[in-house]
C-alpha positions as CSV (number, residue, x, y, z in Angstrom):
1,M,-69.7,113.0,95.1
2,S,-71.4,113.4,98.3
3,S,-70.7,115.8,101.1
4,G,-70.0,112.7,103.1
5,A,-66.9,112.2,101.3
6,F,-65.4,115.5,102.8
7,K,-64.0,116.5,106.1
8,R,-63.5,120.0,107.4
9,E,-59.8,120.9,108.2
10,H,-60.5,124.6,109.1
11,P,-63.8,126.2,109.9
12,A,-63.2,129.4,107.8
13,P,-65.3,129.7,104.7
14,S,-62.2,129.7,102.6
15,A,-60.7,126.5,103.9
16,S,-60.1,123.6,101.7
17,A,-62.0,120.4,102.4
18,I,-60.1,117.1,101.7
19,A,-61.4,113.8,100.6
20,I,-59.6,110.4,100.3
21,V,-61.4,108.2,97.8
22,T,-60.4,104.6,97.3
23,T,-61.4,102.8,94.2
24,E,-61.1,99.0,93.3
25,S,-60.2,97.6,89.9
26,E,-59.2,94.4,88.4
27,R,-55.5,95.7,88.8
28,G,-55.8,96.6,92.4
29,R,-56.8,99.4,94.8
30,Q,-56.0,103.0,94.3
31,A,-56.2,105.9,96.8
32,E,-56.7,109.2,95.6
33,V,-56.9,112.7,97.5
34,I,-59.5,115.1,96.2
35,A,-58.9,118.8,97.3
36,P,-61.7,121.3,96.4
37,N,-60.2,124.8,96.1
38,V,-62.8,127.3,97.4
39,S,-63.2,130.5,95.6
40,Q,-65.6,133.4,95.0
41,A,-68.0,133.3,92.1
42,G,-66.3,133.9,88.8
43,D,-62.7,133.1,90.1
44,A,-62.4,129.9,88.0
45,P,-64.5,129.7,84.7
46,E,-64.4,125.7,84.9
47,A,-65.6,125.8,88.5
48,R,-68.9,124.4,89.7
49,S,-71.1,125.6,92.4
50,F,-71.1,123.5,95.6
51,G,-73.2,125.7,97.5
52,A,-76.1,123.1,97.8
53,L,-73.9,120.6,99.4
54,G,-73.9,122.3,102.8
55,L,-70.3,121.5,103.4
56,P,-69.2,122.3,107.0
57,G,-67.7,125.8,107.4
58,L,-69.4,127.2,104.1
59,S,-72.4,129.5,104.5
60,P,-75.2,128.6,102.0
61,R,-75.8,132.1,101.6
62,E,-72.5,132.9,99.9
63,P,-72.0,131.7,96.3
64,C,-69.0,129.7,96.7
65,Y,-67.2,127.6,93.9
66,M,-64.9,124.8,94.0
67,S,-62.3,123.5,91.5
68,I,-61.4,119.9,92.1
69,T,-57.6,118.9,92.5
70,R,-57.0,115.2,92.3
71,G,-53.8,113.4,93.1
72,T,-52.9,109.9,93.6
73,L,-51.7,108.8,97.1
74,G,-50.8,105.6,96.3
75,F,-51.6,102.5,94.3
76,E,-51.7,98.8,95.9
77,P,-51.6,96.3,93.2
78,K,-53.7,93.1,93.8
79,P,-51.4,90.3,94.9
80,P,-51.1,87.7,92.1
81,T,-53.0,84.4,92.7
82,V,-50.5,81.6,93.0
83,T,-52.1,78.6,90.9
84,R,-51.2,75.1,91.1
85,P,-50.7,73.2,87.8
86,T,-52.7,69.9,87.3
87,R,-50.6,66.7,86.7
88,L,-52.0,64.7,84.0
89,A,-49.5,61.9,83.9
90,T,-46.0,60.9,85.3
91,K,-43.5,58.4,84.0
92,T,-40.1,57.5,85.2
93,I,-37.4,58.1,82.5
94,A,-34.3,57.2,84.2
95,T,-33.4,55.3,87.5
96,Y,-30.0,55.7,89.3
97,P,-28.7,54.9,92.8
98,H,-30.1,57.7,95.1
99,L,-31.8,59.5,92.2
100,V,-34.9,59.0,90.1
101,L,-35.9,61.3,87.0
102,H,-39.6,61.6,86.4
103,E,-41.4,63.4,83.5
104,H,-44.8,65.0,84.3
105,R,-47.4,66.1,81.6
106,I,-49.0,69.0,83.3
107,V,-51.8,71.7,82.5
108,D,-51.2,75.2,84.0
109,A,-54.2,76.8,85.8
110,T,-55.3,80.1,84.5
111,P,-57.6,82.9,86.3
112,E,-61.4,82.3,85.4
113,P,-63.0,82.5,83.0
114,S,-59.8,81.9,81.0
115,P,-59.5,78.4,79.7
116,P,-56.6,76.1,81.0
117,G,-53.2,76.4,79.2
118,P,-52.0,73.8,76.7
119,P,-50.4,70.5,78.2
120,R,-46.6,70.8,78.7
121,T,-43.8,68.8,80.1
122,V,-41.8,69.2,83.4
123,V,-39.2,67.2,84.8
124,T,-38.5,66.5,88.5
125,L,-35.9,64.4,90.6
126,A,-36.7,62.0,93.3
127,L,-33.8,62.4,95.7
128,T,-33.0,60.9,99.0
129,D,-32.7,63.2,102.1
130,W,-29.4,64.6,103.0
131,C,-27.7,65.9,106.2
132,V,-25.1,68.4,107.1
133,A,-23.0,68.7,110.2
134,A,-21.3,72.1,111.0
135,A,-18.9,71.0,113.6
136,R,-16.8,73.0,116.2
137,S,-14.0,71.4,118.0
138,E,-13.1,71.5,121.6
139,D,-10.5,74.3,121.0
140,G,-12.9,76.4,119.2
141,R,-12.1,75.8,115.6
142,W,-14.6,74.7,112.8
143,V,-14.0,71.4,111.1
144,F,-14.3,71.5,107.4
145,V,-13.4,69.1,104.5
146,E,-12.0,69.7,101.0
147,Q,-13.2,67.1,98.6
148,H,-14.0,66.8,94.8
149,R,-17.6,67.3,93.7
150,H,-18.4,66.1,90.2
151,G,-21.3,68.8,89.5
152,V,-18.6,71.6,89.6
153,D,-15.7,69.2,88.8
154,A,-13.6,70.9,91.3
155,T,-12.6,70.9,94.9
156,T,-14.8,72.4,97.4
157,L,-14.5,73.5,101.0
158,E,-17.7,72.4,103.2
159,P,-18.8,71.0,106.3
160,A,-19.4,67.4,106.5
161,G,-22.5,65.9,105.1
162,G,-24.1,63.3,102.9
163,I,-26.9,61.0,102.2
164,I,-29.2,59.6,104.8
165,D,-29.3,55.9,104.6
166,P,-32.8,54.2,104.2
167,G,-34.4,54.0,107.7
168,E,-31.5,56.1,109.4
169,D,-32.3,58.9,111.9
170,P,-31.0,62.3,110.3
171,A,-29.1,63.0,113.5
172,T,-27.5,59.5,113.5
173,A,-26.6,60.1,109.6
174,A,-25.0,63.6,110.5
175,A,-22.8,62.1,113.4
176,R,-21.8,59.2,111.0
177,E,-20.8,61.5,108.2
178,L,-18.9,63.8,110.4
179,L,-16.9,60.8,111.7
180,E,-16.4,59.2,108.2
181,E,-15.4,62.4,106.4
182,T,-13.3,64.0,109.2
183,G,-12.6,61.6,111.9
184,Y,-14.1,63.9,114.5
185,G,-16.7,63.0,116.9
186,G,-18.0,63.3,120.5
187,G,-19.5,66.2,121.6
188,S,-23.0,67.2,121.4
189,L,-25.4,67.6,118.3
190,A,-28.1,70.1,118.0
191,P,-30.7,70.4,115.3
192,L,-30.5,73.5,113.1
193,G,-33.9,72.6,111.1
194,W,-34.0,71.5,107.6
195,V,-34.4,73.1,104.2
196,H,-35.5,72.0,100.6
197,P,-32.2,72.1,98.7
198,N,-33.9,72.8,95.3
199,P,-37.6,72.8,95.5
200,A,-37.8,73.8,91.7
201,L,-36.4,70.2,90.9
202,S,-37.0,68.0,93.8
203,S,-38.9,67.7,97.2
204,N,-36.0,66.1,99.2
205,K,-34.9,67.7,102.6
206,A,-31.4,68.4,104.0
207,H,-31.4,68.2,107.7
208,L,-28.8,70.5,109.4
209,Y,-27.0,70.1,112.8
210,F,-24.4,71.7,114.8
211,A,-21.8,69.4,116.2
212,S,-20.1,71.2,119.2
213,E,-17.2,70.3,121.4
214,V,-16.1,67.7,118.9
215,R,-12.7,66.0,118.9
216,P,-10.6,63.7,116.6
217,L,-11.5,60.1,117.2
218,A,-10.1,58.4,114.1
219,E,-8.7,58.9,110.7
220,P,-11.2,60.1,107.9
221,A,-12.7,56.9,106.1
222,C,-11.3,57.7,102.6
223,T,-12.3,55.6,99.7
224,A,-11.4,55.5,96.1
225,A,-14.6,57.2,95.3
226,E,-14.3,59.8,98.1
227,T,-11.4,61.2,99.4
228,T,-11.4,64.2,102.0
229,R,-8.7,66.5,103.6
230,V,-9.6,68.1,107.0
231,V,-9.4,72.0,107.3
232,L,-9.7,73.7,110.6
233,L,-10.8,77.4,110.8
234,D,-11.4,79.8,113.4
235,D,-14.3,82.0,113.8
236,R,-12.8,84.9,111.9
237,D,-11.7,82.7,109.0
238,V,-15.0,81.0,108.8
239,R,-16.9,84.2,108.5
240,A,-14.1,85.4,105.7
241,A,-14.5,82.0,104.0
242,L,-18.2,82.6,103.7
243,E,-17.8,86.1,102.4
244,D,-15.1,85.7,100.0
245,G,-16.6,82.6,98.2
246,R,-14.3,79.9,99.5
247,I,-17.3,78.1,100.8
248,T,-19.9,77.9,98.0
249,H,-21.9,74.8,98.9
250,A,-25.4,76.4,99.5
251,L,-26.5,73.8,102.1
252,G,-23.1,74.3,103.8
253,V,-23.4,78.0,103.8
254,V,-26.9,77.8,105.7
255,A,-25.7,75.2,108.1
256,V,-22.6,77.1,109.1
257,M,-24.4,80.4,109.5
258,R,-27.0,79.0,111.5
259,A,-24.3,77.2,113.8
260,L,-22.3,80.4,113.9
261,E,-25.6,82.0,115.4
262,M,-26.0,79.2,117.8
263,A,-22.3,79.2,118.9
264,A,-22.6,82.9,119.6
265,G,-25.6,82.5,121.7
266,R,-28.1,84.2,119.2
267,R,-29.9,81.1,118.1
268,A,-31.6,78.9,121.0
269,R,-30.5,75.4,121.3
270,P,-33.7,73.0,121.6
């Protein structure tokens, strides 16, 4: 330990000098405070003489001794390195309308000099992009639909939305889905960005929109495969439905929350 590691806090010979020492390791960075306790000769049997260091505020003619007190100020772990596996091979194992199931043979990357891990298999879905239209009518009520969802095998409450057709613009798809499922249209459509619905399994995007000042233009275009019932909620009811679990569709939750912010002026329109 060098005298340069200390800084003087008080000029008196009995003052303690304090050093902050930082050490690096494979685990991370640790900061320690080292406080020399200055005393007269013989006060501490385990103390060592530091008179030769010429510390500020200590006379070299006085036999000064210091016992060292160490304490951890904090530990900053090294952030883990995010590795990307290597795909060795990919094959299609099932194909359905709007959905393709892929199987990938991969090798996980490991920190050097460790060898790569053994090959393993992961499964992903190739899905078309989706759209969601969080809509608010001319009289200030939010336009939702109730419909059956096969995944949960139950009726859900959510904003209008669906699959973007090949070559279709996402905004056009959102307006089309809103009209088909609710019969509402007109007004204006503002983008709310996009999200990955489930990046663990698929790379598709859901494009979100706020349709404001909409009005009823037609009856919902129900079919045997998809029937919907329009539900109108005011601002207070929408916030309550988000909190109490009546709206559980994750994409609908994100779209409605962003639309509420835009409607309140807390999210800028593009």
